[in-house]
C-alpha positions, 0 to 999 in steps of 0.5 A: 224223160222221167228217168232223166228228171228222177236222176237229176233230182237225186243228184241235186238232193244228194250232192254235197252243198257248196257255199253258193248253194248253202247261203244259210250255212253257219259256223261256230268255234264250238264246231272246229271240224265244221270250220275245217269243212267250210275252209276246205269247201272254199279251197283252203287247206285246213288241218285240225290240230291242238295248241299247247293248251290242248284247245283246237287249232287249225293250221292253214296257209293264207296267200303263201303265209303259214297261219293258224286259227286258234280257238278261245273260250273253250272248256278248261277240261274238255276243250269243247264249247269254244266261243271265239276264234283268232286268226294268227300269222307271224313273220321271222325277220333277220333283224328285230322290228320296233314297236313303232314299226309294228303299230303301222300295221294296226293303223292300216288294218282296223280289225288286226292287232300286232305284237312282237315276240321276244326276238322282235318278230311281228305277229298279226292277229284278228279275233272273231266272236262266233258265239252260237254261230255266224254265217260261213260267208262272213267267216270266209270274208274275214279269212280273205281280208285277214289273208290280204292284211297278212300279205300287205303286212309281210310287204311292210315287215320285209321291205327293208330286208328285201331292199338290202338284198336288191342292192 
């Protein structure tokens, strides 16, 4: 009996914490690998890379759409010590979208902003200030809500193109 209790205690002490076990888990833009780990623990694929400015960037997929987690407020030389994140996803349309159409997304999703690239393709972004840290569960909720907004935005963005294909 003692052996069983000791084994159970050892397993409990040395097992990797899950998000449900670790309610106090914090993330910060200053720790990109920590954000990757939290995303992976939550079931997301997350690849740490660098953007065009050599700042950290996470490549992921949200509800079937390719997305990025960009890091801002990083030291200009070391690219460390970042202070905020930006969730970003974009859509490649056959026909350019108008600003009037794009603003519909921002009107429905209060945390998002939308912009059009030079080809009229819409991008949706969502900024998160992490400072010294925010609870991982808050970050993951933001990620889930952004993923849902991205899916809903995709339905709006491709509605016309999808209806033309169905004709």
